[in-house]
C-alpha positions as CSV (number, residue, x, y, z in Angstrom):
1,M,115.0,65.4,103.7
2,V,116.8,69.0,104.1
3,A,114.5,71.8,103.2
4,E,116.2,73.4,99.8
5,R,117.5,76.6,99.0
6,K,115.9,79.1,96.4
7,A,116.4,82.7,95.4
8,G,117.2,83.5,99.1
9,R,114.2,81.6,100.3
10,R,113.9,78.2,102.2
11,V,111.2,76.6,100.6
12,L,109.2,74.5,102.9
13,G,106.8,72.9,100.7
14,V,105.4,72.9,96.8
15,L,101.8,72.2,96.4
16,V,100.6,70.9,93.0
17,P,97.3,69.8,92.0
18,S,96.6,66.0,92.1
19,D,93.8,64.0,90.9
20,D,92.0,61.1,93.0
21,N,94.8,58.5,91.8
22,G,97.5,60.5,93.3
23,G,98.6,61.5,89.9
24,T,99.5,65.0,88.8
25,R,97.9,66.9,86.0
26,P,97.8,70.4,84.4
27,Y,94.6,72.8,85.3
28,R,94.0,75.8,83.8
29,I,92.7,78.5,86.6
30,S,89.4,78.9,85.6
31,D,89.1,75.3,86.1
32,L,90.2,75.3,89.9
33,S,88.2,77.1,92.6
34,W,89.0,77.6,96.4
35,D,86.9,76.2,98.9
36,K,86.7,78.5,101.9
37,E,84.7,76.3,104.1
38,H,87.3,73.4,104.1
39,Q,90.2,75.2,103.2
40,Y,91.1,73.2,100.0
41,L,91.4,73.6,96.2
42,I,88.7,71.8,93.9
43,T,87.6,71.8,90.5
44,S,84.8,73.9,89.5
45,N,83.5,71.5,86.7
46,N,82.8,67.8,86.6
47,G,86.1,66.6,85.9
48,P,88.6,64.9,88.1
49,S,88.5,66.3,91.6
50,A,91.6,68.5,92.3
51,H,92.9,68.7,95.9
52,V,95.5,70.3,97.1
53,A,98.6,67.6,97.5
54,V,102.5,67.7,98.3
55,K,105.0,66.0,96.5
56,Q,108.2,63.7,98.4
57,P,106.4,63.4,101.6
58,S,108.4,63.7,104.4
59,W,109.0,65.7,107.8
60,Y,111.6,68.4,108.8
61,V,112.5,69.9,112.2
62,D,114.6,72.8,112.3
63,P,117.6,71.9,114.5
64,I,118.3,75.4,115.4
65,E,114.8,76.9,115.9
66,K,113.4,73.5,117.0
67,L,110.2,74.4,115.2
68,E,108.3,71.4,113.7
69,Y,106.6,72.1,110.8
70,V,105.9,69.5,107.4
71,D,107.8,70.1,104.4
72,T,105.8,68.2,102.7
73,L,102.8,65.8,103.5
74,P,102.3,62.0,104.5
75,P,101.7,59.8,101.3
76,D,98.0,58.9,102.5
77,F,97.5,62.7,102.0
78,V,97.8,62.7,98.2
79,G,94.3,63.3,96.4
80,S,92.7,63.5,99.9
81,M,90.7,66.3,101.8
82,L,92.9,68.7,103.8
83,T,92.8,67.5,107.9
84,E,92.8,70.1,110.4
85,E,96.6,69.9,111.3
86,Q,97.5,69.9,107.7
87,R,95.4,73.0,106.9
88,S,97.5,74.8,110.2
89,V,100.8,73.1,108.7
90,A,100.1,74.6,105.3
91,S,99.3,77.8,106.8
92,T,95.7,78.2,105.2
93,V,93.9,78.5,108.4
94,R,93.1,82.1,108.9
95,D,92.1,81.8,112.5
96,L,95.4,80.4,113.5
97,D,97.8,82.5,112.0
98,E,96.0,85.6,110.2
99,Q,99.7,86.8,109.3
100,A,101.2,83.5,107.5
101,V,99.4,83.0,104.2
102,I,100.0,80.6,100.8
103,R,101.5,82.6,97.9
104,V,100.6,81.0,94.6
105,D,102.7,81.4,91.7
106,V,100.9,80.8,88.8
107,I,103.1,79.2,85.6
108,D,102.8,79.9,82.3
109,T,103.6,76.9,79.5
110,D,107.3,78.1,79.3
111,G,107.9,77.3,82.9
112,S,107.8,81.3,83.7
113,V,105.9,82.9,86.9
114,T,103.4,85.1,85.1
115,S,101.4,86.5,88.5
116,R,101.5,85.7,92.0
117,F,98.5,85.9,94.5
118,L,96.7,84.5,97.8
119,S,95.7,80.9,97.7
120,H,92.1,81.9,97.8
121,E,92.0,84.5,95.1
122,F,91.5,81.8,92.3
123,N,89.6,84.0,90.2
124,T,92.0,84.7,87.5
125,P,90.4,83.5,84.0
126,E,93.9,83.2,82.1
127,P,94.5,79.8,81.0
128,H,97.9,78.5,82.6
129,R,99.6,74.9,82.6
130,G,99.6,74.5,86.5
131,F,100.4,76.1,89.7
132,R,102.6,76.2,93.0
133,S,102.6,77.6,96.2
134,E,105.1,78.1,98.8
135,F,105.3,78.3,102.6
136,S,108.1,80.0,102.8
137,E,110.3,80.6,106.0
138,S,108.9,84.2,106.4
139,S,105.6,82.4,107.0
140,A,107.3,80.3,109.5
141,A,108.8,82.9,111.5
142,S,105.6,84.6,111.7
143,F,103.7,81.7,112.8
144,K,106.5,81.0,115.4
145,A,106.4,84.7,116.8
146,V,102.4,85.2,116.8
147,R,101.5,81.6,118.4
148,S,104.6,80.3,119.8
149,D,103.2,79.2,122.8
150,D,99.7,78.4,122.0
151,P,98.7,75.0,120.4
152,R,97.9,74.9,116.6
153,N,95.3,72.6,116.8
154,F,93.8,69.3,118.8
155,K,96.4,67.2,117.9
156,D,99.1,69.6,119.2
157,A,97.5,70.4,122.3
158,M,97.0,66.5,123.0
159,S,101.0,66.0,122.5
160,R,101.8,68.5,125.0
161,P,103.2,68.0,128.7
162,D,100.4,70.0,129.9
163,R,97.9,67.9,128.1
164,N,95.7,67.6,131.0
165,Q,95.3,71.1,131.4
166,W,94.4,71.6,127.9
167,V,92.1,68.7,128.4
168,E,90.2,70.4,131.2
169,A,89.8,73.7,129.4
170,R,88.6,72.2,126.2
171,F,85.7,70.0,128.5
172,A,85.0,73.3,130.2
173,E,84.0,74.8,126.8
174,L,82.0,72.1,126.1
175,H,80.2,72.4,129.0
176,N,79.5,76.3,128.3
177,L,77.9,75.4,124.9
178,K,75.9,72.4,125.7
179,D,72.5,74.7,125.7
180,S,74.1,76.6,122.8
181,W,73.5,74.0,120.2
182,H,72.2,70.4,119.3
183,W,72.4,67.8,116.8
184,V,70.1,67.9,113.8
185,D,70.0,66.2,110.3
186,H,72.1,67.8,107.6
187,L,69.7,68.8,104.7
188,D,70.4,70.4,101.5
189,T,69.1,73.7,102.7
190,H,71.3,74.0,105.3
191,R,74.6,76.1,104.8
192,P,76.9,74.8,107.7
193,V,79.8,76.9,108.9
194,R,83.1,75.5,110.6
195,V,83.8,75.6,114.2
196,I,87.3,77.2,114.8
197,T,88.8,75.6,118.2
198,V,91.1,78.5,119.2
199,W,93.8,77.5,122.1
200,T,95.3,80.5,124.2
201,L,97.4,80.8,126.8
202,K,96.3,83.7,128.7
203,R,98.6,85.9,130.3
204,L,99.0,88.9,132.4
205,A,100.8,92.2,131.7
206,D,104.2,91.4,132.9
207,G,103.9,87.9,130.4
208,S,103.3,85.3,132.7
209,V,100.7,82.4,132.3
210,D,97.2,83.5,133.9
211,R,95.1,80.5,133.0
212,Y,94.8,77.9,129.9
213,K,91.8,78.9,127.4
214,V,90.1,77.1,125.1
215,R,86.9,79.0,122.7
216,M,85.1,77.5,120.0
217,V,84.5,79.8,117.5
218,L,81.5,80.0,114.3
219,D,83.5,80.5,111.4
220,C,81.3,83.2,109.8
221,S,83.5,84.8,107.4
222,R,81.2,83.8,104.3
223,M,78.2,85.9,106.2
224,T,77.5,89.3,105.9
225,K,75.0,91.8,108.0
226,A,72.1,90.7,105.8
227,D,72.2,87.2,107.4
228,V,72.6,88.4,110.8
229,G,71.2,91.7,111.1
230,Q,73.1,94.7,112.7
231,T,76.2,94.2,114.4
232,F,77.7,97.3,115.9
233,Q,78.4,97.5,119.5
234,H,80.1,99.8,121.4
235,V,83.3,99.3,123.6
236,G,84.9,101.7,126.1
237,E,87.8,104.2,125.1
238,M,91.4,104.4,126.3
239,D,91.1,108.2,127.0
240,T,88.4,107.1,129.2
241,L,90.7,104.4,130.9
242,R,93.9,106.6,131.6
243,F,91.3,109.6,132.3
244,M,90.1,107.1,135.2
245,C,93.6,106.2,136.3
246,A,94.7,109.9,136.9
247,T,91.4,110.8,138.9
248,S,92.3,107.4,140.9
249,A,95.3,108.9,141.7
250,Q,94.2,112.5,142.3
251,F,91.5,111.8,144.6
252,D,92.6,108.4,146.3
253,L,90.0,106.4,144.6
254,M,89.8,102.4,144.5
255,M,89.8,100.5,141.1
256,M,88.3,97.4,140.9
257,Q,88.4,95.1,137.8
258,N,85.6,92.3,136.9
259,D,85.4,90.0,134.2
260,V,82.0,88.3,132.9
261,D,82.3,84.5,132.4
262,K,81.2,83.0,129.2
263,A,79.9,86.6,128.1
264,F,79.1,85.7,124.5
265,L,76.9,82.9,125.4
266,E,74.5,85.3,127.2
267,G,71.6,86.9,125.5
268,Q,69.2,85.5,122.7
269,A,70.4,85.3,119.3
270,P,68.0,86.7,116.8
271,T,69.0,84.0,113.8
272,V,69.7,80.2,114.0
273,L,73.1,79.0,112.3
274,H,74.1,75.3,111.8
275,S,78.0,74.1,112.0
276,Y,80.1,71.2,111.6
277,P,81.2,69.7,114.8
278,P,84.3,70.9,116.5
279,E,87.5,68.9,116.1
280,G,87.9,66.1,118.3
281,M,84.0,65.5,118.2
282,V,82.6,62.6,116.0
283,S,79.1,63.1,114.5
284,P,76.5,60.8,114.8
285,M,74.8,59.2,111.6
286,G,71.6,61.0,110.5
287,R,68.0,59.3,109.5
288,N,69.1,60.5,105.9
289,G,72.5,58.7,105.7
290,R,74.5,62.1,106.4
291,K,76.6,62.9,109.5
292,K,74.3,65.0,111.8
293,I,75.5,68.8,111.9
294,L,74.8,71.0,114.9
295,E,72.1,73.8,115.1
296,V,73.2,77.0,116.8
297,T,70.4,78.9,118.5
298,G,72.2,80.6,120.9
299,N,74.7,83.2,121.1
300,V,78.3,81.7,120.3
301,Y,81.4,83.2,119.8
302,G,82.1,84.0,116.2
303,R,78.5,85.3,115.4
304,L,78.6,88.5,113.6
305,D,76.2,89.8,116.2
306,A,77.3,88.5,119.4
307,P,78.9,91.2,120.6
308,R,75.9,93.4,120.0
309,V,73.6,90.5,121.5
310,Y,75.5,90.3,124.7
311,G,76.1,94.0,124.9
312,R,72.6,94.6,124.6
313,C,71.5,92.2,127.1
314,Y,74.0,93.8,129.7
315,D,72.8,97.2,129.4
316,D,69.0,96.2,129.3
317,H,70.1,94.5,133.0
318,L,71.9,97.2,134.0
319,L,69.0,99.8,133.6
320,T,67.0,97.5,135.6
321,F,69.1,98.5,139.2
322,P,66.6,99.3,141.8
323,E,66.2,102.8,142.5
324,I,65.4,102.3,146.2
325,D,66.9,99.3,148.1
326,D,65.5,97.7,151.3
327,Q,67.7,99.9,153.5
328,G,66.2,103.3,152.2
329,N,69.0,104.1,149.9
330,R,68.1,105.9,146.9
331,T,70.6,105.5,143.4
332,K,70.7,107.2,140.4
333,L,72.0,105.8,137.4
334,H,72.8,107.7,134.0
335,R,74.7,106.6,131.2
336,G,77.4,108.4,129.9
337,T,77.1,111.0,127.1
338,A,80.7,111.3,125.8
339,D,82.0,107.7,126.4
340,H,78.4,105.6,125.9
341,S,80.4,102.3,127.5
342,T,80.2,104.4,131.1
343,W,77.8,104.1,133.7
344,H,77.6,106.3,136.5
345,F,76.1,105.3,140.0
346,E,74.8,108.3,142.6
347,R,73.5,107.1,145.8
348,L,71.8,109.1,148.7
349,C,72.1,107.0,151.5
350,A,69.7,106.7,154.4
351,D,71.8,109.0,156.6
352,G,72.4,111.5,154.1
353,T,75.9,110.4,152.6
354,V,76.3,111.0,149.3
355,C,78.6,108.2,147.2
356,K,79.3,107.6,143.8
357,L,80.6,105.0,141.3
358,D,81.7,105.4,137.6
359,M,82.2,102.1,135.8
360,L,83.8,101.4,132.5
361,V,82.7,98.7,130.4
362,Y,84.8,96.8,127.8
363,V,83.0,94.1,126.5
364,D,83.1,91.7,129.2
365,D,85.6,93.5,131.3
366,S,84.5,96.1,133.6
367,L,86.8,99.1,135.8
368,S,85.2,100.4,138.7
369,L,86.1,103.8,140.6
370,F,84.9,104.4,143.8
371,K,85.8,106.0,147.2
372,P,87.4,103.1,149.2
373,D,85.1,103.6,152.3
374,S,82.1,102.0,153.6
375,Y,79.8,103.5,151.5
376,G,82.1,103.0,148.4
377,W,82.2,99.5,149.2
378,Q,78.7,98.6,149.8
379,L,77.6,100.4,146.6
380,Y,80.4,98.7,144.6
381,N,78.8,95.5,146.3
382,D,75.2,96.3,145.2
383,V,76.2,96.9,141.7
384,Q,78.4,93.6,141.1
385,C,75.6,91.4,142.9
386,H,73.0,93.2,140.3
387,I,75.1,92.0,137.6
388,D,76.0,88.8,139.2
389,S,72.1,88.4,139.2
390,R,72.2,87.9,135.5
391,F,75.6,87.3,134.1
392,K,78.0,85.0,136.1
393,L,81.0,87.1,137.5
394,K,84.4,85.5,138.3
395,R,85.3,85.8,142.1
396,D,88.5,85.0,144.1
397,S,89.1,82.1,146.5
398,H,87.4,84.3,149.5
399,G,84.1,84.9,146.9
400,N,84.8,88.3,146.6
401,Y,83.5,90.1,143.3
402,G,86.6,91.1,141.2
403,K,89.9,92.6,142.4
404,E,92.0,95.5,142.3
405,A,92.9,96.7,139.1
406,A,96.5,95.3,137.9
407,S,96.0,94.1,134.7
408,F,93.2,95.6,132.3
409,L,92.9,95.3,128.6
410,G,96.7,94.1,128.6
411,C,97.9,97.2,130.9
412,E,100.1,96.8,134.0
413,V,97.9,98.8,136.7
414,H,99.9,99.6,139.7
415,H,98.4,101.8,142.2
416,D,101.0,102.9,144.8
417,W,98.9,104.1,147.6
418,E,101.8,105.5,149.9
419,N,102.9,107.9,147.1
420,R,99.8,108.4,145.7
421,T,100.5,107.6,142.2
422,V,99.2,105.2,139.5
423,S,101.2,104.0,136.6
424,L,100.4,102.4,133.4
425,G,102.7,100.1,131.4
426,L,102.8,97.3,128.7
427,P,106.0,95.4,129.6
428,G,104.8,91.9,128.2
429,K,103.9,93.9,124.9
430,V,107.1,95.5,124.9
431,Q,109.0,92.5,125.1
432,H,106.7,90.6,122.8
433,A,107.3,93.4,120.1
434,L,111.0,93.3,120.6
435,E,111.0,89.2,120.2
436,V,108.8,89.4,117.1
437,G,111.1,92.2,115.1
438,G,114.3,90.4,116.4
439,M,115.6,93.3,118.2
440,E,116.2,91.6,121.7
441,D,119.6,92.4,121.8
442,C,119.6,95.7,119.4
443,N,121.7,98.4,120.1
444,P,119.3,101.1,121.8
445,K,118.5,104.4,119.8
446,D,117.8,107.9,121.1
447,T,114.9,108.7,119.0
448,P,112.1,106.5,117.5
449,G,113.5,107.6,113.9
450,V,115.7,109.6,111.9
451,P,115.2,113.3,113.2
452,N,113.3,115.8,110.4
453,T,113.1,112.7,108.0
454,Y,110.0,111.2,106.7
455,L,108.8,107.7,105.4
456,T,107.6,108.1,101.5
457,A,105.6,105.8,99.4
458,D,108.4,106.0,96.8
459,D,109.9,102.9,98.6
460,C,107.2,100.9,98.1
461,P,108.3,97.8,96.5
462,R,105.3,98.7,93.7
463,N,106.6,101.9,93.1
464,G,110.3,100.5,92.5
465,G,111.7,100.0,96.1
466,E,113.6,97.4,97.5
467,P,111.1,94.7,99.2
468,C,111.5,93.8,102.8
469,P,113.5,90.8,103.7
470,P,111.4,87.4,103.2
471,D,112.0,86.7,107.3
472,C,110.5,90.2,108.4
473,N,107.1,90.6,110.2
474,Y,106.4,93.9,109.3
475,A,102.7,93.6,110.1
476,G,103.3,92.0,113.6
477,V,105.7,94.6,114.4
478,V,103.9,97.7,113.5
479,G,100.7,96.6,115.0
480,S,102.2,95.9,118.2
481,L,103.9,99.6,118.2
482,L,100.3,100.9,117.5
483,W,99.0,99.3,120.4
484,I,101.8,100.1,122.7
485,S,101.7,103.8,121.5
486,R,98.2,104.5,121.5
487,M,97.8,103.2,125.1
488,V,100.8,104.0,127.3
489,R,103.5,105.5,124.9
490,P,102.4,109.0,123.0
491,D,106.2,109.7,122.1
492,L,105.9,106.8,120.0
493,M,102.9,107.7,118.3
494,Q,104.0,110.1,115.4
495,R,106.7,107.4,113.8
496,T,104.3,104.1,114.4
497,V,101.2,106.0,112.3
498,E,103.8,106.7,109.9
499,L,104.8,103.2,109.7
500,A,101.2,102.0,109.4
501,K,100.6,104.1,106.3
502,F,102.6,101.3,104.5
503,M,101.1,98.5,105.9
504,H,99.8,97.2,102.3
505,D,103.2,97.6,100.7
506,P,106.4,98.0,103.1
507,G,109.5,98.2,101.4
508,E,113.4,97.7,103.0
509,V,113.5,101.4,104.0
510,H,110.2,100.9,106.2
511,W,111.2,97.7,107.6
512,H,114.6,99.4,108.8
513,A,112.6,102.5,110.0
514,A,110.2,99.9,112.2
515,K,113.8,98.5,113.8
516,H,114.8,102.1,114.6
517,A,111.6,102.5,116.8
518,L,112.2,99.3,118.2
519,A,115.8,100.3,119.0
520,Y,114.4,103.4,120.6
521,L,111.7,101.2,122.5
522,K,114.5,99.0,123.9
523,R,116.3,101.7,125.3
524,T,112.8,103.2,126.8
525,Q,111.8,99.7,127.9
526,D,110.8,100.7,131.1
527,E,108.8,103.7,131.0
528,R,105.5,103.9,131.9
529,I,102.8,106.8,132.2
530,V,102.7,107.9,135.9
531,Y,99.8,109.9,137.3
532,K,100.5,111.5,140.5
533,H,98.8,113.8,142.9
534,D,98.6,117.4,142.9
535,P,98.1,119.2,146.6
536,N,96.8,122.4,144.5
537,V,94.3,120.7,142.3
538,T,90.7,120.0,144.1
539,E,87.3,118.7,142.6
540,K,86.2,122.4,141.6
541,N,89.4,123.0,139.6
542,Y,90.4,119.4,138.1
543,G,90.5,119.9,134.5
544,F,92.9,119.2,131.3
545,K,94.9,121.4,129.3
546,M,95.6,120.9,125.5
547,H,98.3,121.5,123.2
548,V,97.9,121.5,119.4
549,D,100.4,121.7,116.5
550,A,100.4,120.8,112.8
551,N,103.3,120.2,110.2
552,Y,102.9,121.8,106.9
553,A,102.9,119.5,103.8
554,P,105.2,116.8,104.5
555,N,105.9,115.1,101.4
556,D,105.4,111.3,102.0
557,G,105.2,110.3,98.0
558,N,101.6,109.2,98.2
559,P,100.2,110.2,94.8
560,E,96.5,110.5,96.4
561,R,97.1,112.4,99.7
562,K,100.5,114.1,98.7
563,L,101.4,116.8,100.9
564,H,98.3,116.7,103.4
565,S,99.6,118.0,106.4
566,T,99.9,116.2,109.8
567,T,97.7,117.1,113.1
568,G,98.9,116.4,116.7
569,Y,97.4,117.2,119.9
570,I,97.9,115.9,123.3
571,A,95.5,116.5,126.6
572,T,97.5,116.4,129.8
573,Q,96.1,116.0,133.5
574,N,98.4,117.4,136.2
575,N,100.9,117.7,133.2
576,V,100.6,114.1,132.2
577,S,99.2,112.6,129.1
578,V,95.5,111.2,129.3
579,A,94.9,111.7,125.4
580,H,97.1,112.1,122.5
581,R,96.3,112.1,118.7
582,S,98.7,112.1,115.5
583,R,96.9,111.9,112.2
584,R,96.6,113.2,108.4
585,Q,94.8,115.8,107.7
586,A,91.7,115.2,105.8
587,I,91.7,118.5,103.3
588,L,95.1,120.1,101.7
589,A,96.3,122.9,103.5
590,D,97.9,126.0,101.4
591,S,99.5,127.7,103.9
592,S,101.3,127.0,107.3
593,S,98.4,128.9,108.9
594,A,95.5,126.9,107.2
595,A,97.6,123.9,108.6
596,E,97.8,125.0,112.2
597,F,93.9,126.0,112.1
598,I,92.6,122.8,110.4
599,A,94.4,121.1,113.3
600,A,93.1,123.6,116.1
601,A,89.6,122.8,114.6
602,E,90.3,119.3,115.3
603,C,91.4,120.1,118.5
604,A,88.4,122.3,119.3
605,K,86.1,119.1,118.5
606,F,87.9,116.7,120.8
607,V,87.7,119.5,123.2
608,V,84.1,119.4,123.8
609,W,84.1,115.8,123.8
610,F,86.8,115.4,126.9
611,R,84.8,118.4,128.6
612,R,81.4,116.2,128.4
613,L,83.4,113.2,129.8
614,Y,84.7,115.1,133.0
615,A,81.4,116.2,133.3
616,D,80.0,112.7,133.1
617,F,82.7,111.8,136.1
618,G,81.3,114.5,138.4
619,F,83.8,117.5,137.4
620,P,82.2,119.6,135.1
621,Q,84.5,122.5,133.5
622,M,83.7,125.8,134.7
623,E,86.4,127.5,133.1
624,P,87.7,127.5,129.2
625,T,90.0,124.8,128.5
626,V,93.5,126.0,127.5
627,C,94.7,125.5,124.1
628,F,98.4,126.0,123.3
629,E,99.5,126.8,120.3
630,D,103.3,128.1,118.5
631,N,101.4,130.0,115.5
632,T,100.4,133.5,116.0
633,S,98.4,133.8,113.1
634,C,96.3,130.8,114.0
635,S,95.4,132.1,117.7
636,K,94.7,135.4,115.8
637,L,92.6,133.9,113.2
638,V,90.4,132.1,116.1
639,E,90.0,135.3,118.2
640,N,89.6,137.8,115.1
641,Y,87.8,136.4,112.1
642,C,88.7,138.0,108.8
643,G,86.7,136.7,105.6
644,H,89.4,137.2,103.0
645,D,89.9,134.8,100.2
646,R,92.9,133.4,101.8
647,V,90.7,131.3,104.3
648,K,87.8,131.5,102.2
649,H,88.0,127.7,101.8
650,L,88.3,127.2,105.5
651,D,85.0,129.0,106.5
652,I,82.9,125.8,107.7
653,R,85.7,125.1,110.4
654,V,86.6,128.9,111.2
655,A,82.4,129.1,112.1
656,V,82.9,126.0,114.5
657,V,86.0,127.0,116.2
658,R,85.0,130.7,116.5
659,E,81.7,129.7,118.3
660,L,83.4,127.2,120.7
661,H,85.7,129.9,121.5
662,E,82.8,132.3,122.0
663,K,81.0,130.2,124.1
664,G,83.8,129.6,126.4
665,A,85.1,126.0,125.4
666,F,88.4,126.9,125.2
667,V,90.9,130.0,124.7
668,M,94.3,129.9,122.7
669,Q,97.4,130.7,124.3
670,N,100.6,131.2,122.1
671,I,103.8,129.6,123.4
672,P,107.2,129.1,121.6
673,D,108.1,126.2,119.7
674,K,110.5,124.7,122.1
675,D,107.6,124.5,124.5
676,Q,105.0,122.9,122.3
677,L,104.6,119.4,123.7
678,A,102.6,118.6,120.5
679,D,105.4,119.1,118.1
680,V,106.4,115.4,118.8
681,F,103.1,114.2,117.2
682,T,104.0,116.0,114.1
683,K,107.8,114.7,113.5
684,V,110.6,113.2,114.8
685,K,112.6,115.4,116.9
686,P,116.4,115.2,118.1
687,G,117.4,113.2,121.0
688,P,117.6,116.2,123.9
689,Q,113.9,117.2,122.6
690,T,112.9,113.7,122.6
691,T,114.0,113.0,126.0
692,R,112.3,116.7,126.9
693,M,109.0,115.7,126.1
694,R,108.7,112.5,127.0
695,N,109.7,113.0,130.5
696,W,107.1,115.8,130.6
697,M,104.2,113.6,128.8
698,L,105.0,110.2,130.9
699,H,105.7,111.8,134.3
700,G,104.8,115.1,134.3
701,E,108.3,116.9,134.8
702,V,107.8,120.3,133.1
703,P,111.3,121.3,132.1
704,D,112.9,124.2,134.1
705,D,113.3,126.5,131.3
706,C,109.6,126.3,130.1
707,F,108.8,130.1,129.8
708,H,105.1,129.7,130.9
709,R,105.7,127.1,133.8
710,K,105.3,129.6,136.6
711,D,102.1,131.6,134.7
712,L,100.4,128.4,133.4
713,F,101.5,125.0,134.7
714,E,102.0,125.6,138.7
715,Q,98.3,126.9,139.2
716,P,95.3,124.7,139.7
717,L,94.4,123.5,136.6
718,G,91.3,123.9,134.7
719,V,91.8,127.7,135.1
720,A,92.7,129.9,132.2
721,G,95.3,132.1,132.2
């Protein structure tokens, strides 16, 4: 069966209601409900059951894309519950493909489409004669882009050439879970959830396969915090990761990464849950004549409180690190006050030598920073041995804990010991973003967007704009750009934040802007953040500098937050970015000076936090942090408060900024607009300025014509001018 063409969209399946005998009949929307547990449609009254079924069964394989999917489902499926594979083919299983959903068209008696909504939103009370749902080409493209290499389900994994690797990974996961659940009779009082099996090829930062991974996750989407209690668990900040890389390059420190095996199975869960067995596992028959279900007593992936349970267990165990060991070494441990996911060990050895180790924890991954001498290695091994006494740490083939950081949180980390540099990049993620957007062979662009232009809500389809092409994956592209810009590409931050504002309703103009950003990414595909050693910097003057700027009242067409200004600031260490932000201001500024001052207030709060982070790692900031600002009136307002009515609405921010200024946390320094590094976080700049700022932020190449280069950038950092 050749897929038909309909209104420019390839229809891969039409879903209609059916009764138990395979015949079709009309239903009112009020008669139907969506079973979120089993992912199929049922009647909410006592009439004939209505399941999702498909007419004209056949299979279809795209001869060009080589992507196999079901155009319609097999004959024996009509009138039956969806199987796991049929659910994934119909693109209704959220865990396998969150971006591809079934669009439902509600059809009136005259055949016209009266409304459209998602398949799980059957709460419309209006009567209709029927409904239809389309699995569109865009959904198939989303599935291919997001999960092209990963099996969709158990049957798919077992039919692949690498079946044995998947079988081994699945058995390993079942072995890990053997003490977390057991069979019990299915009682009416139980509320079992389903188990989602996620099949993943774990990849390194360069895109190569690291290992086969199978994870069985409880689908607790119907549960709330009332069922499990508190769920919050802190994770490490990306600013901390970049700071640690910069510190490693400056002081020739070792970075070692470690991973806790089956982390979320550790800890004692406070509540008991019940679940259906995972796919491929047969349920035994219970004493009450019903198939048994699993009683989950341990901590399992998917529980809303699983990260918190594991995190509390991990933190409590770290706090039991011995203060005095059998060799007479005294070790002090304190937790970070800025980033709560950092731990700092300081040891006074028996011979009087002082060594320290700083550790960043991100769920089950950790990054340790220490001096690579005998004392540092001993402290590192002692810490890892203590963690391994409660949790199972992964080791190399020689039995050593962890490895030198090479790929942490998806970032490729390269420490060049000879040139004393540490670089961060996302080559695999960049290539993935280009593939998702279909821009692998595009013509490169010199800027992330059209200079001095803004994206507006007027181009959204709900406001009359042209909709995105049906085969585009706007959410996938923008999501990738957000991660790339947040981690290693500050030059992309401003345009990416703009694109993210229209994630809910992107138009054709927004899609073209996203492709423009991808074309810029294509030209700069090999760019990385490179932290370097500065011979003029010591532990006493190791510090950062800030650039802060604002763009006054850009009109993005948003009726609720129209004309809100944009704040942008960047922190640099040895002239390379260690932290950067671009965001819309929460309040409306009525002048450019007010917008700049609101930005300065946000920057001042960040300065306080970042100075605490430096102090936690043993680098207290003894001098005020220099904040470069290109608005003279803003600088004067910080230093000399004038309480007239033009700044009356900024009184609280004025008080905060002036208090921090008087305490010596920061000082303002005026610079010309061409040297304002934060300008790229408020608007798209022309090509030459974009290149100039990119080389500065990523490589520390301060332009030769920068007027304050000699005065402020060639002296030791952290010292006010």
